[in-house]
C-alpha positions in Angstrom: 4.8 -66.0 11.0 4.9 -66.4 7.2 1.1 -66.7 7.0 0.8 -63.5 9.1 3.2 -61.7 6.9 1.2 -62.7 3.8 -2.0 -61.5 5.4 -0.4 -58.2 6.4 1.0 -57.8 2.8 -2.4 -58.4 1.3 -4.1 -55.9 3.7 -1.4 -53.2 2.9 -1.9 -53.8 -0.8 -5.6 -53.5 -0.5 -5.2 -50.3 1.5 -3.0 -48.8 -1.2 -5.5 -49.4 -3.9 -7.8 -46.5 -3.2 -8.8 -43.1 -4.6 -6.8 -42.1 -7.7 -5.1 -45.4 -8.0 -8.4 -47.1 -8.7 -8.9 -45.0 -11.9 -5.5 -45.5 -13.4 -7.1 -47.5 -16.2 -9.6 -44.8 -17.1 -7.7 -41.5 -16.4 -6.4 -41.2 -20.0 -9.7 -42.0 -21.6 -10.4 -39.4 -24.4 -12.8 -36.7 -23.3 -16.2 -35.9 -24.7 -16.0 -33.1 -27.3 -12.3 -33.7 -27.7 -12.4 -31.7 -31.0 -13.5 -28.5 -29.2 -11.1 -29.0 -26.3 -8.1 -29.4 -28.7 -9.2 -26.3 -30.6 -9.4 -24.3 -27.4 -6.0 -25.6 -26.3 -4.4 -24.5 -29.6 -5.9 -21.1 -29.5 -5.0 -20.7 -25.8 -1.4 -21.5 -26.6 -1.4 -18.9 -29.4 -2.8 -16.2 -27.0 -0.4 -17.2 -24.2 2.7 -16.8 -26.3 1.4 -13.6 -27.8 0.7 -12.1 -24.3 4.1 -13.2 -23.0 6.1 -11.6 -25.8 3.9 -8.4 -25.8 4.4 -7.9 -22.1 8.1 -8.7 -22.3 8.6 -6.1 -25.0 6.5 -3.6 -23.0 8.7 -4.1 -20.0 11.8 -3.5 -22.0 10.3 -0.1 -23.1 9.7 -0.9 -26.8 6.0 -0.3 -26.5 5.5 3.1 -25.0 2.0 4.0 -23.7 2.5 7.5 -25.2 2.5 5.9 -28.7 -1.2 5.2 -29.0 -2.0 1.8 -30.6 1.5 0.4 -30.4 0.6 -2.2 -27.9 -2.5 -3.4 -29.8 -0.6 -3.4 -33.1 2.2 -5.5 -31.6 -0.4 -8.0 -30.2 -2.3 -8.3 -33.5 0.9 -8.9 -35.5 2.2 -11.5 -33.0 -1.1 -13.3 -33.0 -1.0 -13.4 -36.8 2.5 -14.8 -36.8 1.8 -17.4 -34.1 -0.6 -19.5 -36.0 1.9 -22.4 -36.2 1.9 -23.2 -32.4 -1.9 -23.1 -32.4 -2.2 -25.5 -35.2 0.5 -27.8 -33.8 -0.9 -28.0 -30.3 -4.5 -28.5 -31.5 -3.5 -31.2 -34.0 -1.3 -33.1 -31.5 -3.9 -33.1 -28.8 -6.7 -34.1 -31.3 -4.5 -37.0 -32.5 -3.9 -38.0 -28.9 -7.7 -38.0 -28.4 -7.8 -40.5 -31.3 -9.9 -38.0 -33.5 -10.3 -38.7 -37.2 -11.8 -35.5 -38.5 -8.4 -33.7 -38.9 -9.7 -31.2 -41.6 -12.4 -30.0 -39.3 -10.0 -29.7 -36.5 -7.6 -27.5 -38.5 -10.4 -25.3 -39.9 -11.9 -24.7 -36.4 -8.5 -23.9 -35.0 -7.9 -21.3 -37.7 -11.4 -19.8 -37.9 -13.6 -20.4 -34.8 -12.3 -18.2 -32.0 -10.8 -15.5 -34.4 -14.1 -15.5 -36.3 -16.1 -14.8 -33.1 -13.7 -12.0 -32.1 -13.7 -10.4 -35.6 -17.5 -10.6 -35.9 -18.0 -8.9 -32.5 -15.3 -6.3 -33.4 -16.9 -5.6 -36.7 -20.4 -5.0 -35.1 -18.8 -2.7 -32.6 -17.0 -0.8 -35.3 -20.2 -0.6 -37.4 -21.9 1.1 -34.5 -19.1 3.6 -34.3 -19.4 4.2 -38.1 -23.2 4.9 -37.7 -22.5 7.3 -34.9 -19.8 9.1 -36.9 -17.3 8.6 -34.2 -13.6 9.3 -34.8 -12.7 6.1 -32.9 -14.1 4.0 -35.7 -11.4 2.0 -37.5 -11.2 2.7 -41.3 -12.6 0.1 -43.6 -9.2 -0.3 -45.2 -7.7 -1.3 -41.9 -10.3 -4.0 -41.4 -9.6 -5.4 -44.9 -5.9 -5.4 -44.0 -6.6 -7.4 -40.8 -8.7 -9.9 -42.8 -5.9 -10.2 -45.4 -3.4 -10.9 -42.6 -5.7 -13.4 -41.0 -6.5 -15.4 -44.1 -3.2 -14.7 -45.9 -0.8 -15.4 -43.0 -2.4 -16.7 -39.9 -4.6 -19.4 -41.5 -1.7 -20.9 -43.7 0.6 -20.9 -40.7 -2.1 -22.7 -38.7 -2.2 -25.3 -41.4 1.6 -25.7 -41.3 1.5 -26.2 -37.6 -1.3 -28.7 -37.9 0.7 -30.6 -40.6 3.6 -31.1 -38.2 1.3 -31.9 -35.3 -0.5 -34.7 -37.2 2.9 -36.0 -38.4 4.0 -36.5 -34.8 3.1 -39.7 -32.9 0.3 -39.3 -30.3 1.3 -38.5 -26.8 2.1 -41.9 -25.1 0.3 -42.6 -21.9 2.1 -44.4 -19.1 -0.8 -46.8 -18.5 -3.2 -48.7 -20.8 -6.8 -47.5 -20.9 -9.5 -50.1 -20.0 -11.9 -51.3 -22.6 -14.9 -50.9 -20.3 -15.3 -47.5 -18.6 -15.3 -47.7 -14.8 -18.5 -46.7 -13.0 -18.0 -43.4 -11.1 -19.3 -43.5 -7.6 -21.8 -41.0 -6.3 -20.0 -37.7 -5.7 -20.3 -35.3 -2.7 -21.3 -31.7 -3.3 -17.7 -30.4 -3.4 -16.4 -33.1 -5.7 -19.1 -32.5 -8.3 -17.9 -30.6 -11.5 -19.6 -27.2 -11.1 -18.7 -26.4 -7.4 -15.0 -27.3 -8.1 -14.9 -25.2 -11.3 -16.5 -22.2 -9.5 -14.0 -22.4 -6.6 -11.1 -22.8 -9.0 -11.5 -19.4 -10.5 -11.5 -17.4 -7.3 -7.7 -17.5 -6.5 -6.6 -16.6 -10.0 -9.0 -13.7 -10.1 -7.7 -12.5 -6.8 -4.3 -12.2 -8.4 -5.5 -9.8 -11.1 -8.4 -7.8 -9.9 -6.3 -4.8 -8.7 -4.5 -4.6 -12.0 -7.8 -5.1 -13.8 -9.1 -1.9 -12.2 -6.2 0.1 -13.6 -6.5 -1.5 -17.0 -10.2 -0.7 -17.3 -9.4 2.8 -16.2 -6.8 3.1 -19.0 -9.3 1.8 -21.5 -12.5 3.6 -20.6 -11.3 6.6 -18.6 -8.4 7.5 -21.0 -5.7 7.2 -18.4 -2.2 6.2 -19.2 -1.0 2.7 -18.0 2.7 2.6 -17.2 3.0 -0.4 -14.8 4.1 -3.0 -17.3 6.8 -4.4 -15.0 4.3 -5.0 -12.2 1.8 -6.4 -14.8 4.4 -8.9 -16.0 4.9 -10.0 -12.4 1.1 -10.4 -12.0 1.1 -12.4 -15.2 3.7 -14.9 -13.8 1.7 -15.1 -10.5 -1.5 -15.8 -12.5 0.2 -18.6 -14.4 1.4 -20.3 -11.2 -1.9 -19.8 -9.4 -3.9 -21.2 -12.3 -1.6 -24.2 -12.5 -1.6 -25.0 -8.8 -5.4 -24.5 -8.4 -6.1 -26.8 -11.4 -3.7 -29.5 -10.3 -5.0 -29.5 -6.7 -8.7 -29.6 -7.6 -8.2 -32.3 -10.3 -6.3 -34.4 -7.8 -9.3 -34.2 -5.4 -11.6 -35.3 -8.1 -9.4 -38.2 -9.0 -9.2 -39.2 -5.4 -13.0 -39.3 -5.5 -12.7 -41.8 -8.4 -14.0 -39.3 -11.0 -11.7 -39.7 -14.0 -13.4 -37.0 -16.2 -10.6 -34.5 -15.7 -9.8 -33.2 -19.2 -12.5 -30.6 -19.5 -12.4 -29.9 -15.7 -8.7 -29.0 -15.9 -9.5 -26.5 -18.6 -12.6 -25.0 -17.1 -11.2 -24.8 -13.5 -8.8 -22.0 -14.3 -10.7 -20.5 -17.3 -13.7 -19.8 -15.0 -11.7 -16.8 -13.9 -13.0 -15.2 -17.1 -16.5 -15.3 -15.6 -15.4 -13.4 -12.5 -13.7 -10.9 -14.9 -17.0 -10.4 -16.6 -18.8 -9.9 -13.3 -16.2 -7.4 -12.2 -16.6 -5.6 -15.6 -20.3 -5.3 -15.0 -19.7 -3.9 -11.5 -17.2 -1.4 -13.0 -19.7 -0.3 -15.6 -22.4 0.5 -13.0 -20.2 1.9 -10.3 -17.5 3.9 -12.1 -18.8 4.8 -15.6 -21.4 7.4 -16.4 -22.7 5.8 -19.6 -26.4 6.2 -20.4 -26.7 5.8 -24.2 -27.7 2.5 -25.7 -25.0 2.5 -28.3 -22.3 3.2 -25.7 -23.6 0.4 -23.5 -23.5 -2.0 -26.4 -20.0 -1.0 -27.2 -18.8 -1.5 -23.6 -20.2 -5.0 -23.3 -19.2 -5.9 -26.8 -15.6 -5.1 -26.2 -15.8 -6.7 -22.7 -17.0 -10.0 -24.3 -13.9 -10.0 -26.6 -11.7 -9.5 -23.6 -13.5 -12.2 -21.6 -13.2 -14.7 -24.5 -9.5 -14.1 -24.9 -8.9 -14.4 -21.2 -11.0 -17.6 -21.1 -8.7 -19.2 -23.7 -5.6 -17.8 -22.1 -6.3 -19.1 -18.6 -7.6 -22.4 -19.7 
């Protein structure tokens, strides 16, 4: 009887060691391109907090749609003041990834994504200047934005990074193996790309109706008043992104693929690709734009929106 119990125990123990349990020694292995991932996480945190506060203030009635530019001004000011969380999260994650180039990390967090957005925005504004449009932002305003970026946001990012690097790295519950485990051959649905493509469908389904009204308010000059409903959609989007990412990453871990860091970011951020596809559909089906300059303006501003949404959902 004792021998039979021992055999049963060994068989049960062997049955328990399958799937995600087999990769417990590799699951916290630092990802490739950890520098870039930590920068994206820091910028995403900054955009998330900015969006939450802006929508909350709009729901309370502080940002009236009748006051043109109030919403955008509030968002820009909040983004400038929220450099500290971005620097802290980026530095803390980069230290957890055992990165050594901390100066590069801080500079990229402060300059990479904002620099891309500003360069795109400047080119769009330059086109408006050439066309003599009244929608062009004055040169003095651009200088003021640059001054706020380098005079306030960048120093605050450095402050956040200072505290982030002073903290201890995030402690993992298990020790990482010295030798990486070989990943078995994956089926089609457990390969990275199909999972990432599927992961963005549900989050996009939460927002595409509101996206139609938002695009109408931007390009068809219609007022947008449904901030309460938009805030509810914002909460649903957060929950959907989280649940879809956790579920798909769990399936990949069960398939003994422990490269989950980037996959967890890209699974939900792929929603931005669907947003771009919808924006293209909206351009050809709803707008009557024929000029080259107007087309460049539309897709230029759309790319800014897609990049911000990519970082936010990731």
